[in-house]
PDB file of N, CA, C and O in Angstrom:
ATOM      1  N   UNK A   1       0.868  -1.189  -0.047  1.00  0.00           N
ATOM      2  CA  UNK A   1       0.000   0.208   0.376  1.00  0.00           C
ATOM      3  C   UNK A   1       0.930   1.399  -0.040  1.00  0.00           C
ATOM      4  O   UNK A   1       2.131   1.405   0.231  1.00  0.00           O
ATOM      5  N   UNK A   2       0.255   2.468  -0.757  1.00  0.00           N
ATOM      6  CA  UNK A   2       1.088   3.512  -0.533  1.00  0.00           C
ATOM      7  C   UNK A   2       1.255   4.104   0.951  1.00  0.00           C
ATOM      8  O   UNK A   2       0.285   4.409   1.645  1.00  0.00           O
ATOM      9  N   UNK A   3       2.641   4.239   1.376  1.00  0.00           N
ATOM     10  CA  UNK A   3       3.148   4.486   2.722  1.00  0.00           C
ATOM     11  C   UNK A   3       3.310   3.402   3.663  1.00  0.00           C
ATOM     12  O   UNK A   3       3.497   3.413   4.880  1.00  0.00           O
ATOM     13  N   UNK A   4       3.179   2.325   2.704  1.00  0.00           N
ATOM     14  CA  UNK A   4       3.660   0.901   3.461  1.00  0.00           C
ATOM     15  C   UNK A   4       2.392   0.254   4.522  1.00  0.00           C
ATOM     16  O   UNK A   4       1.320   0.851   4.623  1.00  0.00           O
ATOM     17  N   UNK A   5       2.607  -0.738   5.109  1.00  0.00           N
ATOM     18  CA  UNK A   5       1.818  -1.412   5.724  1.00  0.00           C
ATOM     19  C   UNK A   5       1.524  -0.799   7.263  1.00  0.00           C
ATOM     20  O   UNK A   5       0.515  -1.163   7.867  1.00  0.00           O
ATOM     21  N   UNK A   6       2.343   0.027   7.778  1.00  0.00           N
ATOM     22  CA  UNK A   6       2.184   0.811   9.044  1.00  0.00           C
ATOM     23  C   UNK A   6       0.884   1.784   8.613  1.00  0.00           C
ATOM     24  O   UNK A   6      -0.084   1.765   9.373  1.00  0.00           O
ATOM     25  N   UNK A   7       0.837   2.567   7.510  1.00  0.00           N
ATOM     26  CA  UNK A   7       0.220   3.162   6.792  1.00  0.00           C
ATOM     27  C   UNK A   7      -1.626   2.505   6.709  1.00  0.00           C
ATOM     28  O   UNK A   7      -2.617   2.928   7.305  1.00  0.00           O
ATOM     29  N   UNK A   8      -1.537   1.757   6.069  1.00  0.00           N
ATOM     30  CA  UNK A   8      -2.239   0.691   5.900  1.00  0.00           C
ATOM     31  C   UNK A   8      -3.470   0.254   6.938  1.00  0.00           C
ATOM     32  O   UNK A   8      -4.673   0.290   6.681  1.00  0.00           O
ATOM     33  N   UNK A   9      -2.801  -0.192   8.251  1.00  0.00           N
ATOM     34  CA  UNK A   9      -2.975  -0.577   9.489  1.00  0.00           C
ATOM     35  C   UNK A   9      -3.648   0.739  10.262  1.00  0.00           C
ATOM     36  O   UNK A   9      -4.673   0.716  10.944  1.00  0.00           O
ATOM     37  N   UNK A  10      -2.808   1.888   9.978  1.00  0.00           N
ATOM     38  CA  UNK A  10      -3.601   2.896  10.564  1.00  0.00           C
ATOM     39  C   UNK A  10      -4.760   3.557   9.722  1.00  0.00           C
ATOM     40  O   UNK A  10      -5.418   4.443  10.267  1.00  0.00           O
ATOM     41  N   UNK A  11      -5.015   3.227   8.590  1.00  0.00           N
ATOM     42  CA  UNK A  11      -6.224   3.880   7.714  1.00  0.00           C
ATOM     43  C   UNK A  11      -7.372   2.681   8.553  1.00  0.00           C
ATOM     44  O   UNK A  11      -8.382   3.038   9.160  1.00  0.00           O
ATOM     45  N   UNK A  12      -6.891   1.167   8.389  1.00  0.00           N
ATOM     46  CA  UNK A  12      -8.121   0.500   9.038  1.00  0.00           C
ATOM     47  C   UNK A  12      -8.330   0.917  10.210  1.00  0.00           C
ATOM     48  O   UNK A  12      -9.491   1.279  10.402  1.00  0.00           O
ATOM     49  N   UNK A  13      -7.453   1.024  11.294  1.00  0.00           N
ATOM     50  CA  UNK A  13      -8.114   1.609  12.702  1.00  0.00           C
ATOM     51  C   UNK A  13      -8.851   2.854  12.757  1.00  0.00           C
ATOM     52  O   UNK A  13      -9.558   3.176  13.711  1.00  0.00           O
ATOM     53  N   UNK A  14      -8.662   3.585  11.654  1.00  0.00           N
ATOM     54  CA  UNK A  14      -9.163   4.770  11.981  1.00  0.00           C
ATOM     55  C   UNK A  14     -10.347   4.985  11.428  1.00  0.00           C
ATOM     56  O   UNK A  14     -11.041   5.939  11.780  1.00  0.00           O
ATOM     57  N   UNK A  15     -10.815   3.911  10.266  1.00  0.00           N
ATOM     58  CA  UNK A  15     -12.123   3.822   9.714  1.00  0.00           C
ATOM     59  C   UNK A  15     -12.894   2.558   9.891  1.00  0.00           C
ATOM     60  O   UNK A  15     -13.881   2.347   9.185  1.00  0.00           O
ATOM     61  N   UNK A  16     -12.557   1.832  10.660  1.00  0.00           N
ATOM     62  CA  UNK A  16     -13.151   0.555  11.232  1.00  0.00           C
ATOM     63  C   UNK A  16     -14.145   0.883  11.993  1.00  0.00           C
ATOM     64  O   UNK A  16     -13.765   1.523  12.973  1.00  0.00           O
ATOM     65  N   UNK A  17     -15.528   0.665  11.934  1.00  0.00           N
ATOM     66  CA  UNK A  17     -16.416   1.189  12.888  1.00  0.00           C
ATOM     67  C   UNK A  17     -16.971  -0.501  13.280  1.00  0.00           C
ATOM     68  O   UNK A  17     -17.401  -1.329  12.476  1.00  0.00           O
ATOM     69  N   UNK A  18     -16.801  -0.652  14.708  1.00  0.00           N
ATOM     70  CA  UNK A  18     -17.300  -1.976  15.213  1.00  0.00           C
ATOM     71  C   UNK A  18     -18.710  -2.182  14.918  1.00  0.00           C
ATOM     72  O   UNK A  18     -19.360  -1.318  15.505  1.00  0.00           O
ATOM     73  N   UNK A  19     -19.504  -3.029  14.200  1.00  0.00           N
ATOM     74  CA  UNK A  19     -20.759  -3.129  14.467  1.00  0.00           C
ATOM     75  C   UNK A  19     -21.310  -3.346  15.703  1.00  0.00           C
ATOM     76  O   UNK A  19     -20.837  -4.096  16.557  1.00  0.00           O
ATOM     77  N   UNK A  20     -22.723  -2.421  15.841  1.00  0.00           N
ATOM     78  CA  UNK A  20     -23.593  -2.515  16.820  1.00  0.00           C
ATOM     79  C   UNK A  20     -23.946  -4.097  17.580  1.00  0.00           C
ATOM     80  O   UNK A  20     -24.025  -4.472  18.750  1.00  0.00           O
ATOM     81  N   UNK A  21     -24.099  -4.750  16.264  1.00  0.00           N
ATOM     82  CA  UNK A  21     -24.730  -5.907  16.531  1.00  0.00           C
ATOM     83  C   UNK A  21     -23.844  -6.973  17.136  1.00  0.00           C
ATOM     84  O   UNK A  21     -24.263  -7.834  17.911  1.00  0.00           O
ATOM     85  N   UNK A  22     -22.458  -6.847  16.688  1.00  0.00           N
ATOM     86  CA  UNK A  22     -21.438  -7.413  17.165  1.00  0.00           C
ATOM     87  C   UNK A  22     -21.273  -7.287  18.489  1.00  0.00           C
ATOM     88  O   UNK A  22     -21.115  -8.283  19.194  1.00  0.00           O
ATOM     89  N   UNK A  23     -21.293  -5.858  19.060  1.00  0.00           N
ATOM     90  CA  UNK A  23     -21.035  -5.311  20.168  1.00  0.00           C
ATOM     91  C   UNK A  23     -21.868  -6.063  21.321  1.00  0.00           C
ATOM     92  O   UNK A  23     -21.442  -6.581  22.353  1.00  0.00           O
ATOM     93  N   UNK A  24     -23.472  -5.946  20.729  1.00  0.00           N
ATOM     94  CA  UNK A  24     -24.332  -6.449  21.681  1.00  0.00           C
ATOM     95  C   UNK A  24     -24.102  -8.032  21.961  1.00  0.00           C
ATOM     96  O   UNK A  24     -24.123  -8.617  23.044  1.00  0.00           O
ATOM     97  N   UNK A  25     -23.884  -8.533  20.698  1.00  0.00           N
ATOM     98  CA  UNK A  25     -23.678  -9.972  21.056  1.00  0.00           C
ATOM     99  C   UNK A  25     -22.305 -10.616  21.581  1.00  0.00           C
ATOM    100  O   UNK A  25     -22.075 -11.802  21.818  1.00  0.00           O
ATOM    101  N   UNK A  26     -21.573  -9.658  21.682  1.00  0.00           N
ATOM    102  CA  UNK A  26     -20.181 -10.000  22.331  1.00  0.00           C
ATOM    103  C   UNK A  26     -19.316 -10.592  21.286  1.00  0.00           C
ATOM    104  O   UNK A  26     -18.217 -11.020  21.639  1.00  0.00           O
ATOM    105  N   UNK A  27     -19.646 -10.666  20.133  1.00  0.00           N
ATOM    106  CA  UNK A  27     -18.722 -11.085  18.894  1.00  0.00           C
ATOM    107  C   UNK A  27     -17.345 -10.393  18.984  1.00  0.00           C
ATOM    108  O   UNK A  27     -17.336  -9.177  19.174  1.00  0.00           O
ATOM    109  N   UNK A  28     -16.290 -11.002  18.875  1.00  0.00           N
ATOM    110  CA  UNK A  28     -14.811 -10.679  18.667  1.00  0.00           C
ATOM    111  C   UNK A  28     -14.188 -11.575  18.055  1.00  0.00           C
ATOM    112  O   UNK A  28     -14.541 -12.723  18.328  1.00  0.00           O
ATOM    113  N   UNK A  29     -13.032 -11.399  17.003  1.00  0.00           N
ATOM    114  CA  UNK A  29     -12.272 -12.132  16.427  1.00  0.00           C
ATOM    115  C   UNK A  29     -11.435 -11.536  15.368  1.00  0.00           C
ATOM    116  O   UNK A  29     -10.893 -10.449  15.565  1.00  0.00           O
ATOM    117  N   UNK A  30     -11.286 -12.219  14.185  1.00  0.00           N
ATOM    118  CA  UNK A  30     -10.488 -11.399  13.111  1.00  0.00           C
ATOM    119  C   UNK A  30     -11.147 -12.256  11.922  1.00  0.00           C
ATOM    120  O   UNK A  30     -11.326 -13.467  11.801  1.00  0.00           O
ATOM    121  N   UNK A  31     -11.460 -11.086  11.034  1.00  0.00           N
ATOM    122  CA  UNK A  31     -12.022 -11.249   9.687  1.00  0.00           C
ATOM    123  C   UNK A  31     -10.705 -11.434   8.446  1.00  0.00           C
ATOM    124  O   UNK A  31      -9.925 -10.497   8.274  1.00  0.00           O
ATOM    125  N   UNK A  32     -10.609 -12.375   7.857  1.00  0.00           N
ATOM    126  CA  UNK A  32      -9.664 -12.802   6.950  1.00  0.00           C
ATOM    127  C   UNK A  32     -10.165 -12.295   5.428  1.00  0.00           C
ATOM    128  O   UNK A  32     -11.135 -12.756   4.827  1.00  0.00           O
ATOM    129  N   UNK A  33      -9.431 -11.429   5.039  1.00  0.00           N
ATOM    130  CA  UNK A  33      -9.981 -10.747   3.527  1.00  0.00           C
ATOM    131  C   UNK A  33      -9.133 -10.927   2.448  1.00  0.00           C
ATOM    132  O   UNK A  33      -7.986 -10.560   2.703  1.00  0.00           O
ATOM    133  N   UNK A  34      -9.293 -11.356   1.352  1.00  0.00           N
ATOM    134  CA  UNK A  34      -8.531 -11.575   0.326  1.00  0.00           C
ATOM    135  C   UNK A  34      -8.673 -10.687  -0.776  1.00  0.00           C
ATOM    136  O   UNK A  34      -9.877 -10.440  -0.847  1.00  0.00           O
ATOM    137  N   UNK A  35      -8.158 -10.177  -1.531  1.00  0.00           N
ATOM    138  CA  UNK A  35      -8.142  -8.795  -2.596  1.00  0.00           C
ATOM    139  C   UNK A  35      -7.160  -8.826  -3.839  1.00  0.00           C
ATOM    140  O   UNK A  35      -6.086  -9.374  -3.590  1.00  0.00           O
ATOM    141  N   UNK A  36      -7.291  -8.420  -4.926  1.00  0.00           N
ATOM    142  CA  UNK A  36      -6.605  -8.578  -5.831  1.00  0.00           C
ATOM    143  C   UNK A  36      -6.282  -6.922  -6.241  1.00  0.00           C
ATOM    144  O   UNK A  36      -7.164  -6.077  -6.389  1.00  0.00           O
ATOM    145  N   UNK A  37      -4.911  -6.695  -6.375  1.00  0.00           N
ATOM    146  CA  UNK A  37      -4.463  -5.011  -6.313  1.00  0.00           C
ATOM    147  C   UNK A  37      -4.242  -5.087  -8.010  1.00  0.00           C
ATOM    148  O   UNK A  37      -3.321  -5.748  -8.491  1.00  0.00           O
ATOM    149  N   UNK A  38      -5.182  -4.346  -8.819  1.00  0.00           N
ATOM    150  CA  UNK A  38      -4.812  -4.091 -10.415  1.00  0.00           C
ATOM    151  C   UNK A  38      -3.747  -3.391 -10.792  1.00  0.00           C
ATOM    152  O   UNK A  38      -2.861  -3.032 -10.016  1.00  0.00           O
ATOM    153  N   UNK A  39      -3.777  -3.160 -12.000  1.00  0.00           N
ATOM    154  CA  UNK A  39      -2.515  -2.563 -12.370  1.00  0.00           C
ATOM    155  C   UNK A  39      -2.471  -0.913 -12.413  1.00  0.00           C
ATOM    156  O   UNK A  39      -1.552  -0.223 -12.855  1.00  0.00           O
ATOM    157  N   UNK A  40      -3.785  -0.445 -11.800  1.00  0.00           N
ATOM    158  CA  UNK A  40      -3.766   0.877 -11.546  1.00  0.00           C
ATOM    159  C   UNK A  40      -3.829   0.903  -9.876  1.00  0.00           C
ATOM    160  O   UNK A  40      -4.469   1.842  -9.404  1.00  0.00           O
ATOM    161  N   UNK A  41      -3.409   0.250  -9.227  1.00  0.00           N
ATOM    162  CA  UNK A  41      -3.494   0.098  -7.641  1.00  0.00           C
ATOM    163  C   UNK A  41      -5.014   0.096  -6.908  1.00  0.00           C
ATOM    164  O   UNK A  41      -5.218   0.481  -5.757  1.00  0.00           O
ATOM    165  N   UNK A  42      -5.912  -0.361  -7.726  1.00  0.00           N
ATOM    166  CA  UNK A  42      -7.226  -0.240  -6.777  1.00  0.00           C
ATOM    167  C   UNK A  42      -7.279  -1.687  -6.681  1.00  0.00           C
ATOM    168  O   UNK A  42      -6.630  -2.469  -7.375  1.00  0.00           O
ATOM    169  N   UNK A  43      -8.213  -2.016  -5.647  1.00  0.00           N
ATOM    170  CA  UNK A  43      -8.489  -3.391  -4.988  1.00  0.00           C
ATOM    171  C   UNK A  43      -9.829  -3.916  -5.570  1.00  0.00           C
ATOM    172  O   UNK A  43     -10.793  -3.158  -5.475  1.00  0.00           O
ATOM    173  N   UNK A  44      -9.993  -5.062  -6.129  1.00  0.00           N
ATOM    174  CA  UNK A  44     -11.052  -5.679  -6.609  1.00  0.00           C
ATOM    175  C   UNK A  44     -10.989  -7.102  -6.275  1.00  0.00           C
ATOM    176  O   UNK A  44     -10.003  -7.636  -5.766  1.00  0.00           O
ATOM    177  N   UNK A  45     -11.811  -7.549  -6.507  1.00  0.00           N
ATOM    178  CA  UNK A  45     -12.258  -9.281  -6.157  1.00  0.00           C
ATOM    179  C   UNK A  45     -12.079  -9.599  -4.599  1.00  0.00           C
ATOM    180  O   UNK A  45     -11.483 -10.531  -4.060  1.00  0.00           O
ATOM    181  N   UNK A  46     -12.826  -8.464  -4.018  1.00  0.00           N
ATOM    182  CA  UNK A  46     -12.550  -8.698  -2.377  1.00  0.00           C
ATOM    183  C   UNK A  46     -13.580  -9.754  -1.806  1.00  0.00           C
ATOM    184  O   UNK A  46     -14.808  -9.696  -1.866  1.00  0.00           O
ATOM    185  N   UNK A  47     -12.928 -10.560  -1.338  1.00  0.00           N
ATOM    186  CA  UNK A  47     -13.601 -11.814  -0.409  1.00  0.00           C
ATOM    187  C   UNK A  47     -13.160 -11.907   0.665  1.00  0.00           C
ATOM    188  O   UNK A  47     -12.002 -11.658   1.003  1.00  0.00           O
ATOM    189  N   UNK A  48     -14.408 -12.433   1.606  1.00  0.00           N
ATOM    190  CA  UNK A  48     -14.207 -12.643   2.814  1.00  0.00           C
ATOM    191  C   UNK A  48     -13.630 -14.196   2.992  1.00  0.00           C
ATOM    192  O   UNK A  48     -14.387 -15.094   2.625  1.00  0.00           O
ATOM    193  N   UNK A  49     -12.434 -14.531   3.491  1.00  0.00           N
ATOM    194  CA  UNK A  49     -12.119 -16.023   3.303  1.00  0.00           C
ATOM    195  C   UNK A  49     -12.666 -16.640   4.894  1.00  0.00           C
ATOM    196  O   UNK A  49     -13.206 -17.746   4.912  1.00  0.00           O
ATOM    197  N   UNK A  50     -12.520 -15.996   5.971  1.00  0.00           N
ATOM    198  CA  UNK A  50     -12.598 -16.214   7.197  1.00  0.00           C
ATOM    199  C   UNK A  50     -13.368 -15.256   8.010  1.00  0.00           C
ATOM    200  O   UNK A  50     -12.798 -14.317   8.565  1.00  0.00           O
ATOM    201  N   UNK A  51     -14.720 -15.461   8.114  1.00  0.00           N
ATOM    202  CA  UNK A  51     -15.532 -14.228   8.843  1.00  0.00           C
ATOM    203  C   UNK A  51     -16.025 -14.533  10.199  1.00  0.00           C
ATOM    204  O   UNK A  51     -15.972 -15.731  10.477  1.00  0.00           O
ATOM    205  N   UNK A  52     -16.464 -13.796  11.061  1.00  0.00           N
ATOM    206  CA  UNK A  52     -17.236 -14.079  12.252  1.00  0.00           C
ATOM    207  C   UNK A  52     -18.551 -13.536  12.420  1.00  0.00           C
ATOM    208  O   UNK A  52     -19.131 -13.598  13.504  1.00  0.00           O
ATOM    209  N   UNK A  53     -19.040 -13.014  11.418  1.00  0.00           N
ATOM    210  CA  UNK A  53     -20.407 -12.741  11.326  1.00  0.00           C
ATOM    211  C   UNK A  53     -20.857 -11.631  12.176  1.00  0.00           C
ATOM    212  O   UNK A  53     -19.874 -10.995  12.555  1.00  0.00           O
ATOM    213  N   UNK A  54     -22.128 -11.078  12.690  1.00  0.00           N
ATOM    214  CA  UNK A  54     -22.559 -10.325  13.011  1.00  0.00           C
ATOM    215  C   UNK A  54     -22.421  -8.887  12.577  1.00  0.00           C
ATOM    216  O   UNK A  54     -22.691  -7.939  13.314  1.00  0.00           O
ATOM    217  N   UNK A  55     -21.988  -8.781  11.349  1.00  0.00           N
ATOM    218  CA  UNK A  55     -22.072  -7.161  10.769  1.00  0.00           C
ATOM    219  C   UNK A  55     -20.432  -7.265  10.376  1.00  0.00           C
ATOM    220  O   UNK A  55     -19.985  -6.720   9.367  1.00  0.00           O
ATOM    221  N   UNK A  56     -19.585  -8.054  11.329  1.00  0.00           N
ATOM    222  CA  UNK A  56     -18.288  -7.989  11.260  1.00  0.00           C
ATOM    223  C   UNK A  56     -17.653  -8.017   9.441  1.00  0.00           C
ATOM    224  O   UNK A  56     -17.024  -7.109   8.899  1.00  0.00           O
ATOM    225  N   UNK A  57     -17.965  -9.020   8.970  1.00  0.00           N
ATOM    226  CA  UNK A  57     -17.272  -9.537   7.655  1.00  0.00           C
ATOM    227  C   UNK A  57     -17.902  -8.303   6.600  1.00  0.00           C
ATOM    228  O   UNK A  57     -17.231  -8.001   5.613  1.00  0.00           O
ATOM    229  N   UNK A  58     -19.088  -7.681   6.836  1.00  0.00           N
ATOM    230  CA  UNK A  58     -19.684  -6.650   5.950  1.00  0.00           C
ATOM    231  C   UNK A  58     -18.525  -5.551   6.198  1.00  0.00           C
ATOM    232  O   UNK A  58     -17.751  -5.206   5.306  1.00  0.00           O
ATOM    233  N   UNK A  59     -18.497  -5.034   7.538  1.00  0.00           N
ATOM    234  CA  UNK A  59     -17.436  -4.190   7.733  1.00  0.00           C
ATOM    235  C   UNK A  59     -16.240  -3.948   7.170  1.00  0.00           C
ATOM    236  O   UNK A  59     -15.887  -2.874   6.683  1.00  0.00           O
ATOM    237  N   UNK A  60     -15.543  -5.057   7.242  1.00  0.00           N
ATOM    238  CA  UNK A  60     -14.387  -5.672   6.788  1.00  0.00           C
ATOM    239  C   UNK A  60     -14.312  -5.226   5.306  1.00  0.00           C
ATOM    240  O   UNK A  60     -13.419  -4.509   4.854  1.00  0.00           O
ATOM    241  N   UNK A  61     -15.356  -5.736   4.599  1.00  0.00           N
ATOM    242  CA  UNK A  61     -15.144  -5.396   3.173  1.00  0.00           C
ATOM    243  C   UNK A  61     -15.451  -4.158   2.911  1.00  0.00           C
ATOM    244  O   UNK A  61     -14.946  -3.764   1.860  1.00  0.00           O
ATOM    245  N   UNK A  62     -16.183  -3.277   3.551  1.00  0.00           N
ATOM    246  CA  UNK A  62     -16.327  -1.755   3.378  1.00  0.00           C
ATOM    247  C   UNK A  62     -14.984  -0.901   3.375  1.00  0.00           C
ATOM    248  O   UNK A  62     -14.678  -0.031   2.559  1.00  0.00           O
ATOM    249  N   UNK A  63     -14.317  -1.306   4.370  1.00  0.00           N
ATOM    250  CA  UNK A  63     -13.002  -0.662   4.689  1.00  0.00           C
ATOM    251  C   UNK A  63     -12.134  -0.856   3.787  1.00  0.00           C
ATOM    252  O   UNK A  63     -11.347   0.014   3.413  1.00  0.00           O
ATOM    253  N   UNK A  64     -12.181  -1.921   3.381  1.00  0.00           N
ATOM    254  CA  UNK A  64     -11.047  -2.682   2.166  1.00  0.00           C
ATOM    255  C   UNK A  64     -11.508  -1.887   0.991  1.00  0.00           C
ATOM    256  O   UNK A  64     -10.768  -1.032   0.506  1.00  0.00           O
ATOM    257  N   UNK A  65     -12.703  -2.130   0.506  1.00  0.00           N
ATOM    258  CA  UNK A  65     -13.381  -1.539  -0.890  1.00  0.00           C
ATOM    259  C   UNK A  65     -13.058   0.253  -0.678  1.00  0.00           C
ATOM    260  O   UNK A  65     -12.966   0.875  -1.736  1.00  0.00           O
ATOM    261  N   UNK A  66     -12.916   0.936   0.430  1.00  0.00           N
ATOM    262  CA  UNK A  66     -12.752   2.131   0.553  1.00  0.00           C
ATOM    263  C   UNK A  66     -11.359   2.652   0.593  1.00  0.00           C
ATOM    264  O   UNK A  66     -11.152   3.844   0.366  1.00  0.00           O
ATOM    265  N   UNK A  67     -10.350   1.788   0.881  1.00  0.00           N
ATOM    266  CA  UNK A  67      -8.963   1.887   1.325  1.00  0.00           C
ATOM    267  C   UNK A  67      -8.394   2.926   0.053  1.00  0.00           C
ATOM    268  O   UNK A  67      -9.060   2.960  -0.982  1.00  0.00           O
ATOM    269  N   UNK A  68      -7.391   3.600   0.145  1.00  0.00           N
ATOM    270  CA  UNK A  68      -6.721   4.135  -0.641  1.00  0.00           C
ATOM    271  C   UNK A  68      -5.754   3.248  -1.516  1.00  0.00           C
ATOM    272  O   UNK A  68      -5.101   2.317  -1.045  1.00  0.00           O
ATOM    273  N   UNK A  69      -5.729   3.650  -2.900  1.00  0.00           N
ATOM    274  CA  UNK A  69      -4.858   2.986  -3.978  1.00  0.00           C
ATOM    275  C   UNK A  69      -3.527   2.025  -3.295  1.00  0.00           C
ATOM    276  O   UNK A  69      -3.025   2.389  -2.231  1.00  0.00           O
ATOM    277  N   UNK A  70      -3.201   1.215  -3.764  1.00  0.00           N
ATOM    278  CA  UNK A  70      -1.780   0.297  -3.497  1.00  0.00           C
ATOM    279  C   UNK A  70      -0.844   0.608  -4.625  1.00  0.00           C
ATOM    280  O   UNK A  70      -1.180   1.235  -5.629  1.00  0.00           O
ATOM    281  N   UNK A  71       0.137   0.214  -4.436  1.00  0.00           N
ATOM    282  CA  UNK A  71       1.232   0.235  -5.481  1.00  0.00           C
ATOM    283  C   UNK A  71       1.205  -0.883  -6.229  1.00  0.00           C
ATOM    284  O   UNK A  71       1.431  -1.874  -5.535  1.00  0.00           O
ATOM    285  N   UNK A  72       1.024  -1.119  -7.348  1.00  0.00           N
ATOM    286  CA  UNK A  72       0.806  -2.338  -8.259  1.00  0.00           C
ATOM    287  C   UNK A  72       1.849  -3.135  -8.353  1.00  0.00           C
ATOM    288  O   UNK A  72       2.859  -2.577  -8.779  1.00  0.00           O
ATOM    289  N   UNK A  73       1.971  -4.569  -8.027  1.00  0.00           N
ATOM    290  CA  UNK A  73       3.407  -5.236  -8.392  1.00  0.00           C
ATOM    291  C   UNK A  73       3.672  -5.144 -10.104  1.00  0.00           C
ATOM    292  O   UNK A  73       2.931  -4.655 -10.957  1.00  0.00           O
ATOM    293  N   UNK A  74       5.004  -5.799 -10.262  1.00  0.00           N
ATOM    294  CA  UNK A  74       5.377  -5.809 -11.626  1.00  0.00           C
ATOM    295  C   UNK A  74       5.640  -7.237 -11.962  1.00  0.00           C
ATOM    296  O   UNK A  74       5.987  -7.549 -13.101  1.00  0.00           O
TER     297      UNK A  74
END
C-alpha cells in the first residue's frame, strides 16, 4: 500500500466501525479478507475468506473497498 503497511493499518484502525450487533452479541475475532491489486492500484475481487458474522464481515469489506490505492506489483 502507499505509505507501507503501517499506513494501511492506521487507515484500517481509523476507519473501522465496530458493528453494534457484534458489540451487543459479544462477538470478537478476526476477519480474513482476500483481494487483488489491479494495475492501477485499485483493489478488486474482495472476498471474505474467514468471517465471524454479526456485521463484522461486511464492515471489513467496506473498509477494504474504500481504502486508498496500492502500488501495483510488476
